[in-house]
C-alpha positions as CSV (number, residue, x, y, z in Angstrom):
1,M,37.0,-11.9,-86.3
2,K,38.7,-8.5,-84.8
3,F,37.2,-8.3,-81.2
4,D,37.2,-4.8,-78.9
5,R,37.3,-5.5,-74.9
6,H,37.5,-2.5,-74.0
7,R,40.3,-3.3,-71.8
8,R,43.2,-0.1,-72.8
9,L,40.9,1.9,-70.6
10,R,41.0,-0.2,-67.6
11,S,44.8,-1.0,-67.3
12,S,45.3,0.6,-64.2
13,Q,43.8,2.4,-60.9
14,V,45.0,5.5,-62.1
15,M,43.6,5.1,-65.4
16,R,40.3,4.1,-64.1
17,N,40.3,6.9,-61.9
18,M,41.0,9.1,-64.9
19,V,38.0,8.0,-67.0
20,K,35.6,7.3,-64.2
21,E,32.1,9.5,-65.4
22,T,30.3,9.1,-61.5
23,Y,31.9,10.2,-58.5
24,V,30.5,10.6,-54.5
25,H,31.2,13.7,-53.0
26,K,30.7,14.9,-49.3
27,S,28.7,17.6,-50.5
28,D,25.7,15.0,-52.0
29,L,24.9,14.2,-48.6
30,I,22.1,14.6,-46.4
31,Y,22.5,12.6,-42.7
32,P,19.2,11.8,-41.4
33,I,18.5,13.0,-37.4
34,F,16.5,11.4,-34.6
35,V,15.9,14.2,-31.9
36,I,14.0,13.2,-29.1
37,E,12.2,15.2,-26.2
38,E,13.4,13.5,-23.2
39,D,17.0,14.2,-21.7
40,N,20.0,12.2,-21.4
41,I,18.8,9.7,-24.6
42,K,20.9,8.2,-26.6
43,N,18.6,4.9,-27.4
44,E,20.2,2.5,-30.3
45,I,17.7,1.8,-32.7
46,T,17.2,-1.8,-32.6
47,S,16.9,-2.2,-36.5
48,M,19.2,0.2,-37.4
49,P,22.6,-0.4,-35.6
50,G,25.1,2.4,-35.1
51,I,22.1,5.3,-35.3
52,Y,20.5,6.6,-32.3
53,Q,17.5,8.6,-31.2
54,L,18.9,11.5,-29.1
55,S,17.9,14.2,-26.8
56,L,18.4,17.1,-27.4
57,N,21.5,17.8,-25.0
58,L,23.7,15.2,-26.9
59,L,22.9,16.3,-29.8
60,E,25.3,19.5,-30.5
61,E,28.1,16.1,-30.2
62,E,26.7,14.2,-32.6
63,L,26.6,17.3,-35.0
64,K,30.3,18.1,-34.2
65,E,31.2,14.4,-35.6
66,A,29.5,14.7,-38.4
67,Y,30.7,18.3,-39.3
68,D,34.2,17.3,-38.5
69,L,34.1,14.5,-40.9
70,G,32.6,16.9,-44.1
71,V,28.6,16.7,-43.9
72,R,27.5,19.2,-44.4
73,G,23.6,18.5,-44.4
74,V,21.6,17.5,-41.8
75,M,18.1,16.5,-41.7
76,F,16.0,16.7,-38.3
77,F,13.6,14.1,-37.1
78,G,11.3,15.2,-33.6
79,I,10.5,12.2,-31.4
80,P,8.1,14.4,-29.0
81,N,6.9,13.6,-25.3
82,E,3.6,14.3,-26.0
83,K,1.5,13.5,-29.2
84,D,-2.3,14.1,-30.0
85,A,-5.0,13.8,-33.0
86,C,-3.2,16.8,-34.9
87,G,0.2,16.6,-34.6
88,T,0.6,20.0,-32.5
89,G,4.1,19.1,-31.4
90,A,5.2,19.4,-35.4
91,F,4.4,23.6,-35.6
92,I,4.3,25.0,-32.0
93,D,7.7,27.4,-32.1
94,D,8.9,25.7,-29.1
95,G,9.1,22.1,-31.0
96,I,11.7,19.5,-30.7
97,I,13.1,19.9,-34.3
98,Q,12.4,23.7,-33.9
99,K,15.0,23.9,-31.0
100,A,17.4,21.3,-32.8
101,T,17.8,23.9,-35.7
102,R,18.4,26.5,-33.2
103,L,21.1,24.3,-31.4
104,S,22.5,23.6,-34.8
105,K,22.4,27.0,-36.2
106,S,24.0,28.9,-33.0
107,K,26.8,26.1,-32.9
108,F,27.2,25.5,-36.4
109,P,25.6,28.4,-38.7
110,D,26.9,26.9,-42.1
111,L,25.6,23.1,-41.6
112,L,22.5,23.2,-43.8
113,V,19.3,22.0,-42.0
114,V,16.5,20.1,-43.7
115,A,13.5,20.1,-41.8
116,D,11.2,17.4,-42.4
117,T,7.8,18.5,-42.2
118,C,5.7,16.0,-41.6
119,L,2.7,14.8,-39.1
120,C,3.3,11.3,-38.3
121,E,5.4,11.5,-35.7
122,Y,3.3,13.6,-33.9
123,T,-0.1,12.4,-33.8
124,D,-1.1,9.8,-32.1
125,H,-2.3,7.5,-34.6
126,G,0.4,8.1,-36.9
127,H,-0.8,9.2,-39.8
128,C,0.1,12.0,-41.8
129,G,-2.6,14.2,-40.9
130,V,-6.0,15.0,-39.8
131,I,-8.1,11.9,-39.9
132,D,-11.4,12.3,-41.6
133,E,-14.2,10.9,-39.1
134,E,-15.8,9.4,-42.0
135,T,-13.5,8.2,-44.1
136,N,-11.4,7.1,-41.6
137,D,-9.0,8.4,-43.8
138,V,-6.6,11.6,-44.1
139,D,-8.5,15.0,-44.4
140,N,-5.9,16.7,-46.8
141,D,-7.9,20.1,-46.6
142,K,-7.4,20.1,-42.6
143,S,-3.4,18.6,-42.9
144,L,-2.7,21.2,-45.2
145,E,-3.3,23.8,-43.1
146,L,-1.2,22.3,-39.8
147,L,1.4,21.3,-42.6
148,V,1.6,25.5,-43.5
149,K,2.0,25.9,-40.0
150,T,4.7,23.2,-39.2
151,A,6.8,24.3,-42.7
152,V,6.4,28.7,-41.4
153,S,7.6,27.7,-37.0
154,Q,10.6,25.4,-39.3
155,A,11.8,28.2,-41.3
156,K,11.4,30.9,-38.5
157,A,13.9,28.7,-36.4
158,G,16.5,28.3,-39.0
159,A,15.6,25.6,-41.1
160,D,17.6,26.1,-44.6
161,I,14.9,23.7,-46.3
162,I,11.5,22.7,-46.0
163,A,10.8,19.0,-46.9
164,P,6.9,18.6,-46.5
165,S,5.1,15.1,-47.5
166,N,2.7,17.3,-49.1
167,M,3.2,20.1,-51.2
168,M,0.2,22.0,-51.6
169,E,0.4,25.7,-50.7
170,I,3.1,25.2,-48.9
171,R,4.9,27.7,-50.9
172,E,2.5,30.3,-50.7
173,G,2.2,29.8,-47.0
174,L,5.8,30.2,-46.9
175,D,5.7,33.4,-49.2
176,Q,3.2,35.1,-47.0
177,A,4.9,34.0,-44.2
178,G,8.4,35.9,-45.7
179,F,10.4,32.9,-46.4
180,I,10.5,33.2,-50.4
181,N,14.1,32.2,-50.2
182,I,13.4,28.7,-48.5
183,P,13.4,26.7,-50.8
184,I,11.4,23.1,-50.9
185,M,12.5,19.7,-51.0
186,S,9.1,17.5,-51.5
187,Y,8.8,14.3,-50.9
188,G,6.1,14.1,-54.1
189,I,7.5,10.8,-55.5
190,K,7.0,8.5,-52.5
191,Y,6.4,5.3,-52.6
192,A,4.3,3.1,-50.1
193,S,7.1,0.6,-49.4
194,S,8.1,-1.9,-46.9
195,F,10.7,-0.2,-46.7
196,Y,10.3,2.1,-44.1
197,G,10.1,-0.8,-41.7
198,P,13.1,0.4,-39.3
199,F,12.1,3.8,-39.8
200,R,9.5,3.6,-38.0
201,E,10.4,2.0,-34.7
202,A,13.3,4.8,-35.2
203,A,10.9,7.8,-35.1
204,D,7.7,5.9,-33.0
205,G,5.8,6.7,-35.9
206,A,4.1,3.4,-37.4
207,P,0.2,4.2,-37.7
208,S,-2.3,2.5,-35.4
209,F,-5.0,1.3,-37.6
210,G,-4.5,0.9,-41.4
211,D,-1.7,1.9,-43.7
212,R,-0.5,5.0,-45.9
213,K,-1.5,3.4,-49.3
214,T,-4.0,5.9,-49.9
215,Y,-1.5,8.7,-49.8
216,Q,1.7,7.2,-51.0
217,M,2.6,5.2,-54.4
218,D,1.6,2.4,-55.4
219,P,5.5,0.1,-56.0
220,S,4.0,-1.3,-59.6
221,N,3.7,2.4,-61.0
222,R,5.7,4.6,-63.3
223,L,3.9,6.8,-65.0
224,E,2.5,8.1,-61.5
225,A,5.3,9.5,-60.5
226,F,5.4,11.7,-63.4
227,R,2.5,13.3,-62.6
228,E,3.3,13.6,-59.1
229,L,6.1,15.6,-60.5
230,E,4.1,18.0,-62.9
231,S,1.8,18.0,-59.5
232,D,4.9,19.3,-57.3
233,I,6.9,21.7,-60.1
234,K,3.3,23.7,-60.9
235,E,3.0,24.2,-57.1
236,G,6.7,25.9,-56.2
237,C,8.9,22.8,-55.0
238,D,12.9,23.7,-55.9
239,M,14.2,19.7,-55.1
240,M,11.8,16.6,-55.6
241,I,12.9,13.6,-53.5
242,V,12.5,9.4,-54.6
243,K,12.1,7.3,-51.9
244,P,13.1,4.3,-51.8
245,A,16.2,4.5,-53.6
246,L,17.8,1.3,-54.7
247,S,14.5,-0.3,-56.0
248,Y,13.5,2.4,-57.3
249,L,16.8,3.6,-59.6
250,D,14.8,3.7,-62.8
251,I,12.2,6.5,-61.0
252,I,15.5,8.4,-60.5
253,R,16.9,7.9,-64.0
254,D,12.9,8.7,-65.5
255,V,12.7,12.3,-63.1
256,R,16.1,12.9,-64.0
257,N,15.2,12.9,-67.7
258,R,12.0,14.9,-67.0
259,S,12.7,18.0,-65.3
260,D,16.0,19.7,-64.9
261,L,15.3,20.3,-60.6
262,P,18.2,18.5,-58.6
263,I,17.2,15.0,-57.6
264,V,17.4,13.8,-54.1
265,A,17.4,10.1,-53.4
266,Y,16.6,9.2,-50.1
267,N,18.6,5.6,-49.3
268,V,15.7,4.8,-46.6
269,S,15.6,2.8,-43.4
270,G,15.3,-0.6,-44.3
271,E,18.0,-0.3,-47.2
272,Y,20.6,0.7,-44.5
273,S,19.5,-2.4,-42.0
274,M,19.7,-5.3,-44.8
275,T,23.3,-3.8,-45.9
276,K,23.8,-3.6,-41.6
277,A,22.6,-6.7,-41.1
278,A,25.1,-8.5,-43.8
279,A,28.1,-6.6,-43.0
280,L,27.3,-7.6,-39.3
281,N,26.8,-10.9,-40.5
282,G,30.3,-10.8,-42.5
283,W,28.1,-11.9,-45.6
284,I,29.5,-8.6,-47.3
285,D,32.3,-6.2,-47.2
286,E,30.1,-3.1,-46.0
287,E,32.6,0.1,-47.2
288,K,32.6,-1.6,-50.7
289,I,28.6,-2.5,-50.7
290,V,27.4,1.2,-49.4
291,M,29.4,2.7,-51.8
292,E,28.7,0.5,-54.8
293,Q,25.0,1.7,-53.8
294,M,26.0,5.3,-53.9
295,I,27.6,5.3,-57.3
296,S,24.4,3.2,-58.6
297,M,22.1,6.5,-57.1
298,K,24.2,9.4,-58.5
299,R,24.7,6.9,-61.7
300,A,21.1,7.0,-62.0
301,G,20.6,11.0,-61.5
302,A,20.6,12.2,-58.3
303,D,22.4,15.4,-56.9
304,M,22.4,14.3,-53.5
305,I,21.8,11.6,-50.8
306,I,19.4,11.4,-47.5
307,T,21.6,8.5,-46.5
308,Y,22.4,7.0,-42.6
309,F,25.5,6.2,-43.9
310,A,26.6,9.8,-44.4
311,K,29.6,9.4,-41.9
312,D,30.6,6.5,-42.6
313,I,30.5,7.4,-46.6
314,C,32.8,10.5,-45.3
315,K,35.4,8.1,-44.1
316,Y,35.3,6.3,-47.1
317,L,35.4,9.1,-49.0
318,D,39.1,10.3,-46.4
319,G,40.7,6.6,-47.6
320,G,41.5,8.1,-51.1
321,E,39.8,5.5,-52.9
322,Y,36.6,6.6,-54.6
């Protein structure tokens, strides 16, 4: 019996590069940045080594480093000085994300800014909207009005992309405010995941009671993602985030097979922290593991990747091995 061992196209690095199917490019990357309203703060996040809460007056330096490495997309998360029951800091014109966006656009006009359009970092209860006193759960209708105000204020500040956790009527609100060309990157396929733990420290946004399982997806469910996708397409989203990424590569592939929308894989905080912890302990080769993870997301069908490794990946790509 004759065996085909498929080695002819693996014989050298040049040959392997020639037949490579999947690539990661700098232009695929979006770098999340946590901006804090206090001055002169650069707090390393304990559970996310190498990632910081940065004051606005220190943001330019961070943006310049990322820009010089080749990052062309950033995503701002705001940490306000004051919080209240309805998350006012999210939608006021001088909110922290709005300020960060204006600074970025003044210094690096071609750096694409994605604005996180959510209320959880700004509410004193840590949930993603207004709490109904009777149900003790998020009131979608009341929250929606505030999310629309947040999206419009972010667009006015110069954000290139609005990234809402709740799509309903946000497209209509942006259009009515004159921002018909601002795309929406929807968090529609967002699972109620344990991988978000470090982010809640970074953004100071952990719920003060309960959890988010009533308004985020059950990790056990695959078909539910299709319903979320269909709803968000009808409501006008331009890009779809699948979050988290590594434990949901099958969902990324499913969404790719069912839609021609650009797909964004969010390589979330817990995924970052696990990799960093193993690397710091000398258990893995960080560069090789990170790039294998990124390739897996692209191979699954992602067009873009939101990742805290963005600056590192740019350095790896400059090395020429990928």
